[in-house]
TORPA-4810 file (N, C-alpha, C, O; in nm, 3 decimals):
<nodes>
NODE_1_1.416_0.157_0.514_1.324_0.171_0.403_1.201_0.242_0.469_1.148_0.198_0.571_X
NODE_2_1.163_0.350_0.407_1.050_0.428_0.472_0.938_0.429_0.369_0.933_0.513_0.279_X
NODE_3_0.847_0.330_0.387_0.727_0.314_0.307_0.612_0.402_0.353_0.523_0.436_0.275_X
NODE_4_0.615_0.438_0.481_0.492_0.503_0.547_0.447_0.620_0.477_0.325_0.630_0.464_X
NODE_5_0.527_0.719_0.426_0.469_0.836_0.360_0.389_0.799_0.237_0.292_0.867_0.203_X
NODE_6_0.429_0.691_0.171_0.353_0.641_0.054_0.216_0.598_0.084_0.133_0.587_-0.006_X
NODE_7_0.187_0.574_0.210_0.049_0.538_0.250_-0.032_0.661_0.298_-0.144_0.644_0.345_X
NODE_8_0.021_0.781_0.289_-0.053_0.901_0.324_-0.189_0.916_0.247_-0.288_0.961_0.305_X
NODE_9_-0.191_0.876_0.113_-0.326_0.891_0.049_-0.427_0.797_0.110_-0.546_0.830_0.116_X
NODE_10_-0.382_0.674_0.157_-0.480_0.584_0.217_-0.525_0.632_0.348_-0.640_0.609_0.384_X
NODE_11_-0.434_0.702_0.428_-0.476_0.757_0.550_-0.572_0.875_0.531_-0.670_0.892_0.603_X
NODE_12_-0.538_0.955_0.428_-0.629_1.067_0.397_-0.765_1.014_0.354_-0.869_1.069_0.392_X
NODE_13_-0.764_0.912_0.277_-0.892_0.846_0.235_-0.971_0.795_0.357_-1.091_0.822_0.369_X
NODE_14_-0.907_0.725_0.444_-0.973_0.671_0.561_-1.031_0.778_0.651_-1.144_0.766_0.699_X
NODE_15_-0.955_0.881_0.674_-1.005_0.990_0.760_-1.123_1.068_0.701_-1.226_1.089_0.764_X
NODE_16_-1.101_1.109_0.577_-1.209_1.183_0.504_-1.329_1.109_0.479_-1.439_1.163_0.493_X
NODE_17_-1.316_0.979_0.438_-1.437_0.900_0.422_-1.529_0.888_0.547_-1.651_0.884_0.537_X
NODE_18_-1.462_0.884_0.662_-1.530_0.879_0.784_-1.604_1.007_0.817_-1.711_1.007_0.878_X
NODE_19_-1.541_1.119_0.775_-1.598_1.250_0.803_-1.698_1.301_0.705_-1.796_1.367_0.740_X
NODE_20_-1.672_1.268_0.577_-1.754_1.334_0.465_-1.802_1.236_0.364_-1.867_1.277_0.268_X
NODE_21_-1.775_1.104_0.380_-1.821_1.009_0.282_-1.721_0.955_0.195_-1.607_1.001_0.191_X
NODE_22_-1.764_0.853_0.121_-1.672_0.775_0.027_-1.618_0.859_-0.086_-1.500_0.854_-0.121_X
NODE_23_-1.709_0.935_-0.142_-1.659_1.021_-0.260_-1.553_1.119_-0.218_-1.449_1.133_-0.282_X
NODE_24_-1.581_1.187_-0.107_-1.483_1.287_-0.059_-1.355_1.218_-0.020_-1.248_1.274_-0.040_X
NODE_25_-1.362_1.098_0.036_-1.247_1.024_0.077_-1.160_0.984_-0.047_-1.038_0.993_-0.045_X
NODE_26_-1.227_0.940_-0.152_-1.152_0.904_-0.273_-1.089_1.027_-0.331_-0.972_1.021_-0.368_X
NODE_27_-1.158_1.135_-0.341_-1.097_1.262_-0.387_-0.984_1.305_-0.304_-0.883_1.349_-0.359_X
NODE_28_-0.991_1.296_-0.175_-0.879_1.333_-0.084_-0.762_1.241_-0.110_-0.648_1.288_-0.116_X
NODE_29_-0.786_1.107_-0.125_-0.683_1.021_-0.156_-0.615_1.048_-0.283_-0.492_1.037_-0.290_X
NODE_30_-0.689_1.083_-0.388_-0.630_1.121_-0.517_-0.548_1.245_-0.507_-0.442_1.252_-0.569_X
NODE_31_-0.593_1.347_-0.431_-0.522_1.466_-0.423_-0.396_1.450_-0.341_-0.295_1.509_-0.379_X
NODE_32_-0.393_1.378_-0.233_-0.269_1.343_-0.163_-0.173_1.266_-0.247_-0.055_1.302_-0.253_X
NODE_33_-0.219_1.161_-0.311_-0.131_1.088_-0.401_-0.072_1.176_-0.511_0.047_1.166_-0.541_X
NODE_34_-0.155_1.262_-0.571_-0.097_1.350_-0.671_0.003_1.444_-0.616_0.102_1.470_-0.685_X
NODE_35_-0.011_1.498_-0.498_0.088_1.581_-0.424_0.219_1.506_-0.408_0.327_1.559_-0.433_X
NODE_36_0.207_1.374_-0.365_0.332_1.297_-0.344_0.405_1.273_-0.473_0.528_1.275_-0.479_X
NODE_37_0.329_1.251_-0.575_0.385_1.235_-0.716_0.449_1.366_-0.762_0.562_1.362_-0.811_X
NODE_38_0.388_1.473_-0.751_0.446_1.600_-0.790_0.579_1.628_-0.707_0.680_1.675_-0.759_X
NODE_39_0.568_1.597_-0.581_0.691_1.614_-0.496_0.806_1.538_-0.554_0.917_1.591_-0.565_X
NODE_40_0.783_1.408_-0.593_0.884_1.323_-0.647_0.928_1.373_-0.786_1.045_1.357_-0.822_X
NODE_41_0.840_1.431_-0.860_0.880_1.482_-0.997_0.966_1.613_-0.991_1.052_1.635_-1.076_X
NODE_42_0.942_1.691_-0.897_1.015_1.818_-0.895_1.139_1.810_-0.807_1.226_1.896_-0.823_X
NODE_43_1.154_1.714_-0.717_1.275_1.697_-0.632_1.382_1.620_-0.704_1.361_1.506_-0.747_X
NODE_44_1.501_1.684_-0.718_1.603_1.614_-0.783_1.659_1.491_-0.701_1.727_1.404_-0.756_X
NODE_45_1.629_1.488_-0.575_1.678_1.383_-0.489_1.580_1.270_-0.486_1.613_1.167_-0.427_X
NODE_46_1.462_1.278_-0.545_1.359_1.184_-0.539_1.328_1.121_-0.671_1.362_1.179_-0.774_X
NODE_47_1.265_1.010_-0.675_1.224_0.942_-0.798_1.077_0.902_-0.784_1.031_0.872_-0.675_X
NODE_48_1.004_0.902_-0.897_0.868_0.855_-0.894_0.873_0.705_-0.871_0.955_0.636_-0.933_X
NODE_49_0.790_0.654_-0.785_0.787_0.517_-0.747_0.652_0.456_-0.799_0.550_0.525_-0.812_X
NODE_50_0.657_0.328_-0.826_0.552_0.252_-0.882_0.429_0.265_-0.794_0.319_0.291_-0.843_X
NODE_51_0.449_0.246_-0.664_0.332_0.243_-0.569_0.259_0.384_-0.578_0.137_0.393_-0.588_X
NODE_52_0.342_0.490_-0.573_0.285_0.627_-0.575_0.208_0.654_-0.699_0.097_0.707_-0.695_X
NODE_53_0.272_0.613_-0.819_0.212_0.641_-0.944_0.079_0.565_-0.958_-0.020_0.621_-1.005_X
NODE_54_0.078_0.438_-0.916_-0.041_0.354_-0.922_-0.149_0.404_-0.825_-0.267_0.393_-0.856_X
NODE_55_-0.113_0.457_-0.711_-0.198_0.513_-0.614_-0.274_0.632_-0.675_-0.396_0.642_-0.659_X
NODE_56_-0.206_0.719_-0.745_-0.279_0.832_-0.812_-0.378_0.773_-0.911_-0.495_0.813_-0.912_X
NODE_57_-0.334_0.677_-0.995_-0.430_0.622_-1.088_-0.549_0.550_-1.021_-0.663_0.559_-1.068_X
NODE_58_-0.520_0.479_-0.910_-0.628_0.403_-0.843_-0.728_0.505_-0.786_-0.847_0.499_-0.818_X
NODE_59_-0.682_0.599_-0.701_-0.776_0.690_-0.638_-0.845_0.776_-0.740_-0.965_0.801_-0.734_X
NODE_60_-0.762_0.820_-0.836_-0.816_0.907_-0.943_-0.930_0.844_-1.022_-1.035_0.905_-1.042_X
NODE_61_-0.905_0.721_-1.065_-1.010_0.649_-1.143_-1.136_0.618_-1.058_-1.249_0.633_-1.103_X
NODE_62_-1.110_0.576_-0.935_-1.228_0.556_-0.850_-1.308_0.673_-0.815_-1.431_0.667_-0.802_X
NODE_63_-1.233_0.789_-0.799_-1.292_0.918_-0.766_-1.381_0.970_-0.885_-1.495_1.013_-0.868_X
NODE_64_-1.318_0.961_-1.005_-1.385_1.005_-1.123_-1.516_0.916_-1.146_-1.623_0.969_-1.176_X
NODE_65_-1.500_0.780_-1.130_-1.614_0.697_-1.143_-1.722_0.723_-1.045_-1.840_0.727_-1.079_X
NODE_66_-1.680_0.742_-0.918_-1.781_0.772_-0.811_-1.855_0.907_-0.835_-1.975_0.921_-0.810_X
NODE_67_-1.777_1.004_-0.885_-1.838_1.141_-0.909_-1.917_1.148_-1.034_-2.004_1.235_-1.045_X
NODE_68_-1.893_1.065_-1.129_-1.960_1.079_-1.257_-2.070_0.971_-1.277_-2.146_0.982_-1.373_X
NODE_69_-2.081_0.877_-1.199_-2.179_0.772_-1.213_-2.284_0.782_-1.099_-2.274_0.868_-1.012_X
NODE_70_-2.382_0.694_-1.103_-2.490_0.694_-1.009_-2.460_0.585_-0.901_-2.553_0.534_-0.837_X
NODE_71_-2.333_0.551_-0.881_-2.295_0.440_-0.791_-2.308_0.494_-0.640_-2.275_0.609_-0.611_X
NODE_72_-2.353_0.410_-0.554_-2.362_0.444_-0.419_-2.297_0.334_-0.336_-2.364_0.251_-0.274_X
NODE_73_-2.167_0.337_-0.336_-2.087_0.241_-0.257_-2.097_0.270_-0.107_-2.105_0.385_-0.064_X
NODE_74_-2.097_0.165_-0.032_-2.083_0.183_0.115_-1.926_0.210_0.142_-1.841_0.183_0.058_X
NODE_75_-1.899_0.259_0.255_-1.754_0.278_0.286_-1.683_0.155_0.281_-1.570_0.158_0.233_X
NODE_76_-1.733_0.040_0.324_-1.664_-0.091_0.316_-1.647_-0.132_0.170_-1.545_-0.192_0.136_X
NODE_77_-1.740_-0.104_0.087_-1.727_-0.134_-0.057_-1.619_-0.056_-0.128_-1.551_-0.105_-0.219_X
NODE_78_-1.606_0.067_-0.082_-1.500_0.153_-0.143_-1.365_0.105_-0.091_-1.267_0.101_-0.166_X
NODE_79_-1.359_0.071_0.037_-1.235_0.016_0.087_-1.191_-0.108_0.022_-1.072_-0.133_0.002_X
NODE_80_-1.290_-0.189_-0.012_-1.264_-0.318_-0.081_-1.197_-0.296_-0.218_-1.104_-0.367_-0.257_X
NODE_81_-1.248_-0.193_-0.288_-1.191_-0.154_-0.415_-1.053_-0.104_-0.400_-0.962_-0.147_-0.471_X
NODE_82_-1.031_-0.007_-0.301_-0.902_0.051_-0.290_-0.799_-0.055_-0.240_-0.688_-0.059_-0.292_X
NODE_83_-0.834_-0.139_-0.140_-0.745_-0.240_-0.095_-0.713_-0.343_-0.196_-0.600_-0.391_-0.205_X
NODE_84_-0.816_-0.380_-0.277_-0.790_-0.478_-0.386_-0.692_-0.414_-0.489_-0.598_-0.480_-0.535_X
NODE_85_-0.713_-0.297_-0.520_-0.623_-0.233_-0.617_-0.482_-0.227_-0.568_-0.387_-0.258_-0.641_X
NODE_86_-0.467_-0.185_-0.440_-0.330_-0.185_-0.381_-0.267_-0.324_-0.379_-0.148_-0.337_-0.410_X
NODE_87_-0.342_-0.429_-0.344_-0.289_-0.565_-0.344_-0.251_-0.605_-0.482_-0.151_-0.676_-0.499_X
NODE_88_-0.326_-0.563_-0.587_-0.293_-0.604_-0.724_-0.165_-0.534_-0.772_-0.085_-0.594_-0.844_X
NODE_89_-0.143_-0.406_-0.733_-0.022_-0.336_-0.762_0.098_-0.412_-0.701_0.198_-0.434_-0.770_X
NODE_90_0.089_-0.450_-0.578_0.198_-0.510_-0.513_0.230_-0.649_-0.576_0.345_-0.686_-0.598_X
NODE_91_0.118_-0.725_-0.603_0.138_-0.859_-0.666_0.198_-0.845_-0.803_0.287_-0.921_-0.842_X
NODE_92_0.148_-0.743_-0.880_0.203_-0.717_-1.023_0.349_-0.684_-1.010_0.428_-0.729_-1.094_X
NODE_93_0.388_-0.610_-0.914_0.529_-0.574_-0.901_0.616_-0.693_-0.880_0.728_-0.699_-0.930_X
NODE_94_0.564_-0.790_-0.806_0.636_-0.911_-0.780_0.642_-0.998_-0.910_0.746_-1.051_-0.949_X
NODE_95_0.526_-1.008_-0.972_0.517_-1.093_-1.096_0.597_-1.037_-1.207_0.642_-1.113_-1.293_X
NODE_96_0.619_-0.904_-1.211_0.699_-0.838_-1.311_0.846_-0.838_-1.276_0.930_-0.783_-1.348_X
NODE_97_0.878_-0.904_-1.160_1.015_-0.906_-1.113_1.071_-0.771_-1.073_1.191_-0.746_-1.090_X
NODE_98_0.993_-0.692_-1.025_1.036_-0.559_-0.971_0.966_-0.530_-0.846_0.889_-0.435_-0.844_X
NODE_99_0.986_-0.603_-0.738_0.916_-0.587_-0.611_0.917_-0.435_-0.578_1.017_-0.364_-0.589_X
NODE_100_0.797_-0.393_-0.539_0.775_-0.249_-0.514_0.870_-0.187_-0.411_0.903_-0.069_-0.417_X
NODE_101_0.913_-0.270_-0.318_0.998_-0.223_-0.205_1.137_-0.182_-0.258_1.202_-0.098_-0.196_X
NODE_102_1.184_-0.239_-0.372_1.318_-0.209_-0.423_1.337_-0.065_-0.430_1.443_-0.017_-0.390_X
NODE_103_1.238_0.016_-0.480_1.256_0.154_-0.500_1.275_0.235_-0.372_1.340_0.340_-0.373_X
NODE_104_1.220_0.186_-0.267_1.237_0.247_-0.136_1.365_0.204_-0.069_1.432_0.286_-0.006_X
NODE_105_1.399_0.080_-0.082_1.521_0.023_-0.025_1.642_0.084_-0.092_1.741_0.113_-0.025_X
NODE_106_1.636_0.104_-0.217_1.757_0.160_-0.288_1.793_0.306_-0.245_1.902_0.355_-0.271_X
NODE_107_1.695_0.370_-0.179_1.723_0.506_-0.124_1.794_0.496_-0.002_1.839_0.600_0.045_X
NODE_108_1.814_0.381_0.064_1.878_0.369_0.189_2.011_0.286_0.195_2.074_0.272_0.299_X
NODE_109_2.049_0.233_0.075_2.168_0.153_0.069_2.257_0.209_-0.043_2.212_0.283_-0.130_X
NODE_110_2.385_0.170_-0.037_2.477_0.204_-0.142_2.442_0.130_-0.272_2.394_0.017_-0.277_X
NODE_111_2.472_0.210_-0.379_2.445_0.159_-0.516_2.500_0.018_-0.543_2.438_-0.062_-0.612_X
NODE_112_2.614_-0.011_-0.488_2.678_-0.143_-0.514_2.599_-0.257_-0.460_2.620_-0.370_-0.502_X
NODE_113_2.506_-0.232_-0.366_2.429_-0.340_-0.310_2.299_-0.366_-0.389_2.234_-0.468_-0.364_X
NODE_114_2.258_-0.278_-0.484_2.134_-0.281_-0.545_2.104_-0.410_-0.621_1.987_-0.449_-0.631_X
NODE_115_2.209_-0.478_-0.678_2.189_-0.598_-0.756_2.236_-0.725_-0.678_2.240_-0.836_-0.733_X
NODE_116_2.269_-0.706_-0.554_2.314_-0.827_-0.478_2.193_-0.920_-0.461_2.079_-0.876_-0.448_X
NODE_117_2.225_-1.051_-0.461_2.127_-1.153_-0.440_2.058_-1.132_-0.305_1.936_-1.150_-0.299_X
NODE_118_2.126_-1.096_-0.198_2.067_-1.080_-0.071_1.968_-0.969_-0.069_1.854_-0.986_-0.025_X
NODE_119_2.012_-0.850_-0.120_1.925_-0.737_-0.132_1.791_-0.764_-0.206_1.682_-0.728_-0.161_X
NODE_120_1.807_-0.827_-0.317_1.694_-0.858_-0.403_1.600_-0.954_-0.330_1.477_-0.940_-0.329_X
NODE_121_1.667_-1.057_-0.269_1.583_-1.159_-0.197_1.508_-1.089_-0.084_1.390_-1.116_-0.067_X
NODE_122_1.567_-1.003_-0.008_1.503_-0.936_0.112_1.384_-0.860_0.054_1.275_-0.866_0.111_X
NODE_123_1.401_-0.787_-0.058_1.287_-0.711_-0.106_1.175_-0.794_-0.163_1.060_-0.752_-0.161_X
NODE_124_1.207_-0.910_-0.213_1.095_-1.002_-0.252_1.011_-1.053_-0.134_0.888_-1.063_-0.137_X
NODE_125_1.086_-1.084_-0.035_1.022_-1.126_0.096_0.938_-1.019_0.156_0.824_-1.041_0.195_X
NODE_126_0.993_-0.904_0.163_0.919_-0.787_0.220_0.798_-0.749_0.138_0.690_-0.722_0.190_X
NODE_127_0.818_-0.747_0.008_0.706_-0.721_-0.087_0.592_-0.823_-0.071_0.474_-0.789_-0.066_X
NODE_128_0.634_-0.950_-0.063_0.536_-1.059_-0.044_0.464_-1.045_0.086_0.345_-1.078_0.093_X
NODE_129_0.530_-0.998_0.192_0.469_-0.972_0.317_0.361_-0.866_0.307_0.255_-0.876_0.368_X
NODE_130_0.391_-0.763_0.228_0.291_-0.654_0.211_0.180_-0.703_0.135_0.066_-0.669_0.165_X
NODE_131_0.204_-0.785_0.030_0.101_-0.849_-0.044_0.006_-0.926_0.039_-0.116_-0.920_0.020_X
NODE_132_0.063_-1.001_0.133_-0.019_-1.083_0.221_-0.096_-0.985_0.316_-0.213_-1.011_0.343_X
NODE_133_-0.037_-0.880_0.363_-0.109_-0.791_0.450_-0.226_-0.729_0.372_-0.337_-0.721_0.425_X
NODE_134_-0.204_-0.687_0.250_-0.310_-0.631_0.166_-0.415_-0.730_0.135_-0.532_-0.693_0.127_X
NODE_135_-0.380_-0.854_0.117_-0.473_-0.958_0.104_-0.561_-0.977_0.224_-0.681_-1.004_0.212_X
NODE_136_-0.500_-0.962_0.343_-0.583_-0.968_0.461_-0.672_-0.845_0.476_-0.779_-0.857_0.535_X
NODE_137_-0.635_-0.727_0.426_-0.719_-0.617_0.428_-0.837_-0.646_0.330_-0.951_-0.613_0.363_X
NODE_138_-0.812_-0.704_0.214_-0.923_-0.737_0.122_-1.026_-0.838_0.187_-1.147_-0.823_0.172_X
NODE_139_-0.973_-0.934_0.254_-1.064_-1.034_0.319_-1.142_-0.963_0.432_-1.260_-0.988_0.453_X
NODE_140_-1.070_-0.875_0.503_-1.154_-0.803_0.606_-1.259_-0.711_0.543_-1.366_-0.693_0.602_X
NODE_141_-1.232_-0.651_0.427_-1.326_-0.569_0.356_-1.444_-0.653_0.314_-1.560_-0.614_0.330_X
NODE_142_-1.410_-0.771_0.259_-1.513_-0.861_0.205_-1.609_-0.896_0.318_-1.730_-0.892_0.301_X
NODE_143_-1.548_-0.931_0.437_-1.626_-0.961_0.548_-1.718_-0.847_0.592_-1.831_-0.871_0.635_X
NODE_144_-1.670_-0.726_0.583_-1.752_-0.612_0.626_-1.858_-0.582_0.515_-1.965_-0.531_0.548_X
NODE_145_-1.834_-0.608_0.392_-1.932_-0.583_0.287_-2.041_-0.692_0.277_-2.161_-0.664_0.267_X
NODE_146_-1.990_-0.824_0.280_-2.083_-0.932_0.252_-2.131_-1.012_0.376_-2.218_-1.099_0.365_X
NODE_147_-2.076_-0.983_0.490_-2.120_-1.043_0.614_-2.145_-0.939_0.722_-2.080_-0.937_0.827_X
NODE_148_-2.242_-0.851_0.694_-2.259_-0.738_0.783_-2.316_-0.777_0.923_-2.322_-0.694_1.014_X
NODE_149_-2.357_-0.903_0.937_-2.401_-0.952_1.068_-2.286_-0.969_1.161_-2.304_-0.960_1.282_X
NODE_150_-2.168_-0.995_1.110_-2.044_-1.006_1.194_-2.014_-0.872_1.253_-2.044_-0.770_1.191_X
NODE_151_-1.956_-0.868_1.369_-1.923_-0.744_1.423_-1.809_-0.669_1.335_-1.707_-0.725_1.295_X
NODE_152_-1.840_-0.542_1.314_-1.751_-0.456_1.232_-1.608_-0.458_1.294_-1.509_-0.448_1.222_X
NODE_153_-1.601_-0.471_1.421_-1.466_-0.463_1.491_-1.379_-0.580_1.443_-1.257_-0.567_1.445_X
NODE_154_-1.434_-0.691_1.401_-1.353_-0.803_1.355_-1.269_-0.757_1.233_-1.148_-0.778_1.231_X
NODE_155_-1.331_-0.698_1.137_-1.267_-0.650_1.014_-1.162_-0.538_1.052_-1.050_-0.535_1.001_X
NODE_156_-1.203_-0.455_1.138_-1.107_-0.342_1.185_-0.982_-0.398_1.248_-0.870_-0.358_1.216_X
NODE_157_-1.002_-0.496_1.344_-0.887_-0.556_1.411_-0.806_-0.631_1.313_-0.683_-0.625_1.320_X
NODE_158_-0.864_-0.701_1.221_-0.782_-0.773_1.119_-0.698_-0.677_1.031_-0.585_-0.709_0.995_X
NODE_159_-0.753_-0.563_0.999_-0.690_-0.460_0.917_-0.573_-0.408_0.998_-0.460_-0.408_0.947_X
NODE_160_-0.592_-0.366_1.119_-0.483_-0.307_1.205_-0.373_-0.411_1.232_-0.255_-0.380_1.228_X
NODE_161_-0.414_-0.532_1.259_-0.317_-0.640_1.285_-0.225_-0.665_1.156_-0.103_-0.677_1.165_X
NODE_162_-0.292_-0.672_1.040_-0.213_-0.699_0.920_-0.117_-0.580_0.894_-0.001_-0.605_0.863_X
NODE_163_-0.157_-0.461_0.904_-0.072_-0.346_0.878_0.039_-0.329_0.977_0.151_-0.297_0.938_X
NODE_164_0.012_-0.351_1.106_0.111_-0.344_1.209_0.213_-0.455_1.189_0.333_-0.430_1.200_X
NODE_165_0.171_-0.570_1.160_0.266_-0.690_1.134_0.353_-0.657_1.009_0.473_-0.683_1.012_X
NODE_166_0.300_-0.605_0.909_0.376_-0.569_0.787_0.480_-0.465_0.824_0.595_-0.481_0.784_X
NODE_167_0.450_-0.370_0.892_0.539_-0.258_0.926_0.658_-0.316_1.017_0.776_-0.291_0.994_X
NODE_168_0.618_-0.389_1.112_0.718_-0.451_1.200_0.808_-0.544_1.127_0.929_-0.544_1.151_X
NODE_169_0.755_-0.624_1.038_0.835_-0.723_0.965_0.925_-0.643_0.875_1.042_-0.680_0.864_X
NODE_170_0.884_-0.541_0.813_0.964_-0.463_0.721_1.088_-0.407_0.789_1.194_-0.405_0.728_X
NODE_171_1.079_-0.364_0.910_1.191_-0.315_0.989_1.281_-0.423_1.049_1.402_-0.406_1.065_X
NODE_172_1.215_-0.538_1.081_1.290_-0.649_1.146_1.363_-0.734_1.044_1.480_-0.765_1.066_X
NODE_173_1.301_-0.774_0.935_1.353_-0.878_0.847_1.492_-0.850_0.779_1.572_-0.943_0.768_X
NODE_174_1.520_-0.736_0.738_1.656_-0.711_0.671_1.767_-0.744_0.767_1.862_-0.814_0.730_X
NODE_175_1.758_-0.694_0.891_1.868_-0.726_0.987_1.870_-0.868_1.027_1.977_-0.926_1.042_X
NODE_176_1.754_-0.927_1.046_1.745_-1.076_1.081_1.810_-1.156_0.961_1.892_-1.244_0.985_X
NODE_177_1.774_-1.127_0.839_1.835_-1.201_0.726_1.976_-1.182_0.724_2.048_-1.281_0.708_X
NODE_178_2.033_-1.057_0.741_2.178_-1.035_0.743_2.248_-1.114_0.848_2.356_-1.169_0.825_X
NODE_179_2.181_-1.119_0.977_2.249_-1.188_1.077_2.252_-1.340_1.047_2.349_-1.408_1.080_X
NODE_180_2.150_-1.388_0.988_2.148_-1.529_0.946_2.250_-1.565_0.843_2.311_-1.671_0.848_X
NODE_181_2.268_-1.472_0.745_2.372_-1.490_0.640_2.509_-1.479_0.703_2.599_-1.553_0.662_X
NODE_182_2.529_-1.394_0.799_2.663_-1.382_0.855_2.704_-1.502_0.948_2.822_-1.529_0.969_X
NODE_183_2.598_-1.571_1.003_2.630_-1.686_1.085_2.661_-1.814_1.005_2.701_-1.915_1.062_X
NODE_184_2.642_-1.809_0.875_2.667_-1.928_0.788_2.810_-1.940_0.759_2.852_-2.032_0.688_X
</nodes>
């Protein structure tokens, strides 16, 4: 399951916000998200995914609001909104019984596995792990916005740790779960 390209808008946002500010970062995130969505729309081998569609809406709405209002968010405040939006998308996908990782995982397995109890369970667990990671990002952002006396590095380290853990778990868990099922 390759989720990483779907996070390109967030990477573009993070890089551009550091170089040119929050508004430019939001615009960059929206443009990269839109490019990914167009790629999926025009490619017969690809399908539009919930995460990517919601990312376009999230960055687009925040960019339009930031550009058309007199709001002056700090970088940490913008990140809080972006990360909270992402966490909500992931949680909603679980609540709606369509874990967001299913769309990515289905690209890597045979169709006959798509409705298997094991496959669906693994995707719920992985989606929940990502929800937890994004929840940690939101907490780190809250710390950076509302507790500026704490070292900024605490929030940065928490963000990096949460994302690295989610990426590693995503690659480790399916094989681990299958091995556990085979030993029963």
